[in-house]
KEBASE-503495 format. One record per residue: residue in three letters; z, y negated, x of N, C-alpha, C in turn. Coordinates in steps of 0.001 Angstrom, whole numbers, padded with zeros to 6 digits, always signed. Example, Ala and Ser with C-alpha at 12.3 -4.5 7.8 and 13.67 -1.06 7.14 Angstrom:
ALA+007800+005690+013190+007800+004500+012300+007800+003300+013200
SER+007080+002250+012850+007140+001060+013670+007870-000030+012900
! end
This chain:
MET+103946-061278+097615+102420-060976+097753+101904-061991+098750
TRP+102208-063296+098718+101632-064324+099544+102159-064067+100951
MET+103401-063575+101033+104032-063258+102294+103299-062142+103098
ASP+102947-061082+102287+102175-059986+102723+100876-060513+103405
ILE+100121-061219+102698+098929-061867+103132+099098-062627+104475
LEU+100124-063350+104402+100469-064171+105603+100645-063368+106724
TYR+101525-062316+106652+101842-061385+107635+100627-060696+108294
ILE+099761-060386+107363+098635-059748+107722+097754-060703+108699
LEU+097560-061914+108168+096828-063051+108875+097347-063270+110184
ILE+098726-063384+110254+099413-063723+111588+099142-062496+112535
GLY+099378-061292+111962+099124-060114+112837+097693-059958+113300
LEU+096680-060448+112528+095297-060411+113019+095113-061470+114075
VAL+095611-062639+113953+095416-063622+114865+096128-063260+116219
ILE+097289-062754+116174+098024-062324+117344+097235-061211+118054
GLY+096676-060250+117139+095878-059172+117883+094678-059589+118485
LEU+093942-060449+117831+092831-061167+118490+093077-061862+119771
VAL+094089-062626+119782+094496-063250+121112+094807-062328+122191
ILE+095626-061289+121917+095972-060283+122874+094728-059477+123232
GLY+093892-059160+122373+092727-058414+122715+091823-059213+123649
PHE+091658-060542+123396+090918-061324+124197+091522-061522+125608
LEU+092777-061609+125749+093416-061656+127065+093366-060394+127799
LEU+093400-059366+127158+093297-058037+127797+091920-057945+128276
ALA+090847-058144+127453+089509-057873+127796+089139-058895+129037
ARG+089596-060053+129038+089419-061058+130074+089920-060469+131379
TYR+091132-060012+131334+091820-059374+132508+091022-058319+133161
PHE+090729-057350+132269+089945-056030+132688+088562-056496+133186
MET+087866-057454+132628+086597-057927+133151+086753-058410+134587
LYS+087653-059391+134750+087897-059901+136060+088166-058870+137185
LYS+089079-057869+136743+089461-056742+137680+088257-056055+138039
GLN+087355-055742+136966+086175-054996+137272+085156-055714+138191
LEU+085016-056960+137936+084031-057791+138688+084654-057895+140151
LYS+085992-057890+140495+086551-057912+141695+086296-056635+142456
GLU+086346-055503+141714+086240-054091+142284+084736-053854+142597
ASN+083852-054270+141692+082410-054058+141707+081663-055366+141639
PRO+081492-056115+142795+080767-057373+142711+079360-057179+142194
PRO+078839-058238+141636+077361-058107+141184+076493-058040+142555
ILE+075214-057583+142301+074426-057275+143377+074043-058540+144021
ASN+073924-058508+145424+073560-059747+146184+072313-059407+146994
GLU+071896-060335+147845+070793-060178+148674+070836-059028+149772
GLU+072049-058842+150310+072219-057777+151259+072067-056542+150625
MET+072598-056270+149431+072462-054956+148649+070995-054808+148464
ILE+070237-055749+148025+068804-055503+147814+068011-055127+148932
LYS+068352-055698+150103+067719-055400+151321+068036-054020+151758
ALA+069302-053711+151666+069680-052241+152024+069034-051167+151107
LEU+068890-051560+149853+068167-050599+148965+066759-050500+149201
MET+066106-051520+149502+064726-051522+149851+064479-050820+151088
ARG+065321-050960+152139+065220-050185+153467+065499-048763+153172
GLY+066335-048435+152411+066514-046994+151956+065391-046327+151364
MET+064496-047162+150775+063351-046524+150052+062199-046683+151084
GLY+062459-047077+152235+061490-047060+153252+060539-048300+153475
ARG+061029-049270+152768+060280-050681+152773+061062-051590+153566
ASN+060239-052428+154320+060952-053609+155158+060713-054820+154217
PRO+061724-055363+153469+061592-056414+152455+061410-057865+153281
SER+060533-058588+152612+060473-060075+153203+061370-060777+152319
GLN+061628-062086+152815+062522-062836+152027+062017-063168+150701
LYS+060696-063405+150595+060081-063740+149331+060305-062584+148371
GLN+060150-061384+148821+060381-060183+147862+061869-059988+147429
VAL+062731-060498+148302+064173-060477+148036+064516-061528+146976
ASN+063809-062703+147131+064140-063740+146307+063540-063392+144808
GLN+062372-062788+144857+061738-062436+143598+062623-061415+142734
LEU+063287-060388+143458+064182-059560+142910+065473-060174+142368
MET+065969-061179+143263+067143-061923+142694+066856-062671+141553
LYS+065705-063298+141396+065378-064022+140061+065236-063096+138919
GLN+064613-061886+139164+064441-060882+138042+066033-060447+137666
MET+066826-060157+138611+068251-059780+138332+069018-060731+137528
SER+068814-062028+137977+069555-063079+137269+069085-063228+135838
ARG+067838-062970+135587+067215-063181+134272+067870-062119+133421
PHE+068162-060873+133811+068733-059826+133018+070258-059925+132817
GLN+070924-060791+133576+072434-060900+133476+072779-061802+132412
! end
């Protein structure tokens, strides 16, 4: 009985470690393939909407984006 509980706990710990490492690997891979938004992307987006952004507007949007991440 005690051995069964011990096996379950060991399996749970090993599963958590493997799950954490896999999640970390896939997150790094995803960030490498799709980097977070930067100033150039914001400028291109605003130009696409027909606006010519000033640096102040770009900085304001960057602050808003960093607040939500």
